[in-house]
C-alpha positions in Angstrom: 4.3 -6.3 35.6 3.3 -3.1 33.9 3.1 -2.9 30.4 5.4 -1.3 28.2 3.6 1.9 26.5 4.0 2.5 23.1 7.0 5.5 21.9 6.9 5.6 18.2 10.6 7.5 18.1 12.3 4.9 20.4 10.7 2.2 18.8 11.9 3.4 15.4 15.7 3.8 16.4 16.0 0.7 19.6 14.9 -3.0 19.0 12.6 -3.9 21.8 13.9 -4.6 24.8 13.3 -8.0 26.4 12.3 -9.8 22.8 11.9 -13.4 24.9 8.7 -15.2 25.3 7.5 -15.2 28.6 8.1 -19.0 30.7 4.1 -18.6 31.1 3.3 -17.6 27.4 2.3 -20.6 25.4 1.0 -19.9 21.8 -1.1 -23.3 21.2 -3.9 -21.7 22.9 -3.3 -18.5 20.8 -3.7 -21.1 17.7 -6.9 -23.2 19.1 -9.0 -20.4 20.2 -8.2 -17.1 17.8 -6.3 -18.2 14.8 -8.8 -21.4 14.3 -11.8 -19.6 14.0 -9.8 -16.4 12.5 -9.3 -19.3 9.2 -13.0 -20.5 9.3 -14.0 -16.2 9.4 -12.4 -16.0 6.3 -12.8 -19.1 4.6 -17.0 -18.1 4.8 -16.8 -14.1 3.5 -14.1 -15.5 0.5 -16.8 -19.0 -0.6 -19.7 -16.0 -1.2 -18.0 -12.8 -1.9 -17.1 -14.1 -5.9 -20.7 -14.8 -6.6 -23.5 -12.3 -4.5 -23.2 -10.0 -8.1 -24.1 -12.7 -9.9 -27.0 -13.6 -7.4 -27.8 -9.9 -7.5 -27.9 -9.9 -11.7 -30.1 -13.4 -11.1 -32.9 -11.3 -9.2 -32.7 -8.9 -11.4 -30.1 -6.5 -11.2 -28.4 -4.7 -13.8 -24.4 -5.0 -13.5 -23.9 -1.9 -12.5 -26.5 -2.5 -9.3 -24.9 -5.9 -9.0 -21.5 -4.0 -7.8 -23.1 -1.9 -5.8 -24.7 -4.4 -3.6 -21.1 -5.9 -3.2 -19.9 -3.0 -2.0 -22.6 -3.1 1.0 -20.0 -5.1 2.5 -17.9 -2.1 3.1 -20.5 -0.4 4.6 -22.2 -2.7 6.9 -18.2 -2.7 7.9 -17.9 0.9 8.4 -21.1 0.9 10.0 -20.9 -1.7 12.2 -17.9 0.1 14.4 -20.4 1.5 17.0 -22.8 -1.2 17.6 -19.3 -3.5 17.4 -17.6 -1.3 20.8 -20.6 -1.9 21.9 -21.2 -5.3 22.1 -18.1 -6.0 23.1 -17.8 -3.5 25.9 -21.2 -5.0 27.4 -20.3 -9.0 26.7 -17.0 -9.2 26.4 -14.7 -10.4 23.2 -15.3 -14.5 23.2 -19.7 -13.8 23.3 -19.2 -11.0 20.5 -17.2 -13.8 18.2 -20.1 -16.1 18.5 -22.4 -13.6 17.9 -20.1 -12.1 15.0 -20.3 -15.7 13.6 -23.6 -16.4 14.1 -24.9 -12.9 12.6 -22.7 -14.1 9.1 -24.3 -17.4 9.1 -27.6 -15.9 9.4 -26.8 -13.3 6.3 -26.1 -16.0 4.2 -28.9 -17.9 5.2 -30.7 -14.7 3.9 -28.6 -14.4 0.7 -29.6 -17.8 -0.4 -32.9 -17.7 0.3 -33.6 -14.2 -1.0 -36.8 -13.4 -3.0 -35.3 -9.6 -3.9 -33.0 -7.3 -3.7 -33.5 -6.0 -0.7 -33.6 -8.9 1.5 -30.2 -10.2 -0.8 -29.0 -6.5 0.2 -30.0 -7.0 3.5 -27.9 -10.4 4.3 -24.6 -9.0 2.2 -24.8 -5.7 4.6 -24.5 -8.5 8.1 -21.0 -9.7 6.3 -20.1 -6.6 6.9 -21.7 -5.3 10.2 -20.3 -9.0 11.2 -16.9 -9.3 9.8 -16.5 -5.9 12.2 -17.4 -7.1 15.1 -15.9 -10.4 14.7 -12.7 -8.0 13.8 -12.5 -6.0 17.0 -13.8 -8.9 19.1 -10.4 -10.6 18.3 -8.8 -8.0 18.5 -9.5 -7.1 22.0 -9.5 -10.8 22.9 -5.4 -10.3 20.8 -4.4 -7.7 23.5 -5.1 -9.1 26.5 -4.1 -12.5 26.0 -0.5 -11.7 24.3 2.4 -10.2 25.7 3.7 -6.9 24.1 7.4 -8.3 23.2 5.0 -10.9 21.0 2.5 -8.7 20.4 2.9 -7.4 16.5 3.7 -11.2 15.3 0.4 -12.7 16.8 -1.0 -9.6 15.0 0.6 -10.1 11.7 0.1 -13.9 11.7 -3.8 -12.6 12.4 -3.6 -10.7 9.5 -2.1 -13.6 7.3 -4.5 -15.8 8.3 -7.3 -13.9 7.1 -6.0 -13.5 3.6 -5.5 -17.7 3.6 -9.5 -17.7 4.2 -10.3 -15.3 2.1 -7.8 -16.8 -0.4 -8.8 -20.3 0.1 -12.8 -19.9 0.2 -13.2 -19.5 -3.0 -11.6 -23.0 -4.1 -13.5 -24.7 -1.4 -16.4 -23.6 -2.9 -15.6 -24.5 -6.7 -16.8 -28.3 -6.2 -20.0 -27.1 -4.1 -20.4 -24.6 -6.9 -19.8 -27.4 -9.5 -23.0 -29.4 -8.0 -25.0 -27.0 -6.7 -24.6 -23.7 -9.1 -24.3 -20.4 -6.8 -25.8 -21.8 -4.1 -23.5 -24.5 -3.7 -21.0 -21.2 -2.8 -23.7 -20.2 0.0 -23.8 -23.9 1.4 -20.0 -23.5 1.9 -19.8 -20.3 4.0 -22.7 -21.4 5.8 -20.9 -24.9 6.8 -17.8 -22.5 7.4 -19.4 -20.0 10.0 -21.7 -22.6 11.6 -18.1 -24.1 12.4 -17.1 -20.8 13.6 -19.8 -20.1 15.7 -19.1 -23.7 17.8 -15.7 -23.4 17.8 -15.9 -19.8 19.1 -18.1 -21.6 21.6 -16.9 -24.6 22.4 -13.4 -23.1 23.1 -12.0 -22.1 26.0 -11.1 -18.7 27.9 -8.1 -17.8 26.9 -4.8 -17.0 29.2 -5.2 -13.2 29.8 -1.8 -11.5 30.3 -2.4 -8.4 33.0 0.2 -6.1 31.8 -1.6 -3.2 33.4 -2.3 -3.5 36.8 -0.9 -0.4 38.6 -3.2 1.4 41.3 -3.7 4.6 38.8 -4.6 2.4 35.6 -7.0 0.3 37.7 -8.3 3.9 39.0 -8.9 5.1 35.5 -10.8 1.8 34.4 -13.2 2.9 37.2 -14.0 6.5 35.3 -13.5 6.1 32.1 -16.4 6.2 30.2 -18.3 3.1 28.1 -20.8 2.7 25.3 -21.1 5.6 23.0 -20.4 7.9 26.0 -16.6 6.2 25.9 -16.0 6.3 22.5 -17.0 10.2 22.3 -14.5 10.6 25.4 -11.5 8.8 23.6 -12.1 10.5 20.3 -11.3 13.7 22.6 -8.9 13.1 24.0 -7.3 11.4 21.6 -8.0 13.7 18.6 -4.2 14.7 17.4 -3.6 10.9 17.2 -6.2 10.2 15.1 -5.7 12.8 12.9 -2.7 11.8 12.3 -1.6 8.4 12.6 -5.6 7.8 12.2 -5.2 9.4 8.9 -1.9 7.2 7.6 -3.5 3.5 8.3 -6.8 5.4 6.5 -5.1 6.2 3.7 -3.2 2.6 3.4 -6.5 0.8 4.0 -7.8 3.4 0.7 -5.0 1.5 -1.1 -5.7 -2.1 0.1 -9.0 -1.2 -0.9 -8.3 0.0 -4.5 -6.1 -2.8 -5.3 -8.4 -5.8 -6.4 -10.3 -2.9 -8.2 -7.2 -1.4 -9.9 -5.7 -5.3 -11.2 -8.6 -6.5 -13.3 -9.0 -2.5 -14.7 -5.5 -2.4 -15.7 -5.2 -6.0 -17.1 -8.4 -5.0 -19.2 -6.4 -1.8 -20.5 -3.2 -3.5 -21.3 -5.3 -6.6 -23.1 -4.3 -9.3 -20.6 -6.4 -12.3 -20.9 -9.7 -12.8 -17.7 -8.0 -16.0 -17.5 -4.5 -14.9 -17.6 -5.0 -11.6 -14.8 -7.4 -14.4 -12.3 -3.7 -16.2 -12.1 -1.5 -13.3 -12.1 -3.9 -12.1 -9.0 -3.5 -15.4 -7.5 0.0 -14.7 -7.8 0.2 -11.8 -6.1 -2.1 -13.0 -3.5 0.4 -16.0 -3.0 3.0 -13.4 -2.3 1.3 -11.7 -0.1 0.8 -14.8 2.1 4.0 -15.5 2.1 5.7 -12.3 4.1 3.5 -11.6 6.9 5.2 -13.4 9.5 9.0 -12.3 8.9 7.8 -8.5 8.8 5.7 -8.9 12.3 9.2 -10.3 13.7 11.0 -7.2 12.4 8.4 -5.2 14.1 8.6 -6.9 17.5 12.8 -6.3 17.7 13.2 -3.2 15.1 10.0 -1.1 16.2 6.9 -0.5 13.9 8.3 2.3 11.8 10.9 -0.3 9.8 7.4 -2.6 8.7 4.9 0.9 8.4 6.9 2.6 6.2 8.2 0.6 3.1 4.5 -1.0 3.2 2.3 2.2 2.4 5.3 3.0 0.0 5.9 0.5 -1.9 2.2 0.3 -2.2 1.6 3.7 -3.6 4.7 3.1 -5.5 3.2 0.0 -7.4 0.3 2.0 -8.5 3.0 4.0 -10.1 4.5 1.6 -11.9 1.3 0.2 -13.1 0.2 3.0 -14.4 3.5 4.1 -16.7 3.4 0.3 -17.6 2.0 -0.6 -20.8 2.7 -4.0 -21.2 1.9 -7.0 -19.8 5.6 -7.5 -17.8 4.7 -4.2 -16.3 1.7 -5.0 -15.1 2.6 -8.4 -13.4 6.0 -6.9 -12.0 3.7 -4.1 -10.8 0.7 -7.0 -9.6 3.7 -8.6 -7.6 5.0 -5.6 -5.5 1.2 -5.2 -4.5 1.4 -8.2 -3.2 4.6 -8.2 -1.3 3.8 -4.4 0.0 0.2 -5.6 0.9 1.5 -8.7 2.6 4.7 -6.9 4.7 1.9 -5.1 6.5 -0.2 -8.0 7.5 -1.7 -6.8 11.0 0.1 -3.3 11.0 -3.5 -1.6 11.6 -4.6 -3.8 14.3 -0.7 -3.5 15.9 -0.9 -0.1 15.8 -4.6 -0.1 17.4 -3.4 -1.9 19.8 -0.2 0.0 21.1 -2.2 3.7 21.5 -5.1 2.0 23.3 -5.5 3.0 27.1 -6.3 0.3 28.9 -8.7 1.8 30.9 -10.7 2.4 27.6 -9.7 -0.1 25.5 -12.5 -1.4 23.4 -14.1 2.2 22.6 -10.4 3.2 22.2 -10.6 0.7 19.8 -13.7 1.3 18.4 -13.0 4.6 16.7 -9.9 3.1 15.8 -11.4 1.2 13.2 -13.9 3.7 12.4 -11.3 5.5 11.1 -9.5 3.0 9.5 -12.9 0.9 7.6 -14.0 4.1 6.3 -10.6 3.6 4.1 -12.6 0.9 2.4 -14.8 2.7 0.6 -12.6 5.7 0.1 -10.5 3.8 -1.9 -12.1 2.1 -4.5 -15.2 6.0 -4.3 -11.9 8.1 -5.3 -10.3 5.9 -7.6 -13.7 5.6 -9.1 -14.3 10.0 -9.1 -10.7 10.5 -10.4 -11.3 7.9 -13.2 -14.6 9.7 -14.3 -12.8 12.8 -14.3 -9.3 12.3 -15.8 -8.3 8.8 -17.2 -7.0 5.7 -16.1 -4.4 5.8 -15.9 -4.4 9.1 -14.0 -7.0 8.4 -11.5 -4.2 4.9 -10.9 -1.2 7.3 -10.7 -2.6 9.9 -8.3 -4.2 7.2 -5.9 -0.6 6.0 -5.5 0.4 9.3 -4.6 -1.9 8.6 -1.1 1.2 5.9 -0.3 3.3 8.5 -0.2 1.0 10.5 2.1 0.9 7.9 4.4 4.3 6.6 3.7 5.7 10.8 4.7 2.9 10.7 8.0 4.7 7.1 9.6 8.3 8.6 8.9 7.5 11.5 10.8 5.7 9.8 14.0 8.6 7.4 13.7 11.7 8.3 12.9 11.8 12.4 12.5 9.7 13.4 15.4 11.7 15.1 18.1 11.5 13.5 21.5 
């Protein structure tokens, strides 16, 4: 059976045909082999992210330097895409997930035992690199293991599971921190990622659905480049796609990265107490986690554009609303809209990458895709900081929100307005 090709125009106007579960497909192996490790890995990352800055401060860093240490996670996420591509391409998806989990646990041990900021920085950087490897491996694994007509739902659930893990991680770390202070968070993180390593190692290989089995595609597979050469080849072949669709998704990730920065800053601006702000952020995150599956179902049945456009547009609109709000009620409503918009876009980056990835060089294409999209994690906070420095907090938030409208226009053009 040949894998259906991705047609943005067709998918934006018509429901995807044959939206039924294949008789030989079962969700149960997916739940155990992918969603289980993803949940545990997310819990481990979530448990330590809130204490990295405090650990740096205890080692003598100023508040500014402590914040800089935290950004090393994003740096590692970006830099890790090339070694992730090489690792997954050479050793396979499952082995890469085992390696990523072990690397994360090892990095947490370095953070726990760090005698100085340099060792702590290496441990934090390892978290970003390991996350990059894990994300690429599970994305490639999912493409092979889930039929096309269920793909968006599978990736949406994956994004939702990751959010649940990050949400639950700090709660699991809290009692351990009560007993052991800051090291308690690392104990929980090390335990979660160690279990993830064992889980990935012991779990049997997922069943593979071969949707691309034509002679032409098999011939292309044998001649396609691998590793760095393959990534460069994919960059040249799909340069227009990366410049257009890649830009839109990069802006989406930039908005997502700016969200946890904007909410506490605006809370202080409108004089909302830190405890109240934390509660509001938690409620916003809860809204985020409630809508990921319906959004995935819409993408499978109606087309990707029906979620991509409202996701980035509403996310940008929430930033603009927040920049214009000067009271607690406006702040709360804007934060809830951010959570809803972010939630419906769960898995959209992975889904679009999977849809466009050629069967002949899937890993290399996804490596370039993630390299572009992950740059938004650094771009978002950086652009916001620069805008605040040269203008004001309100202007910075407002202009950042315009990213959503730009991305929304690109998605609208690609999915709905582009002529066949």
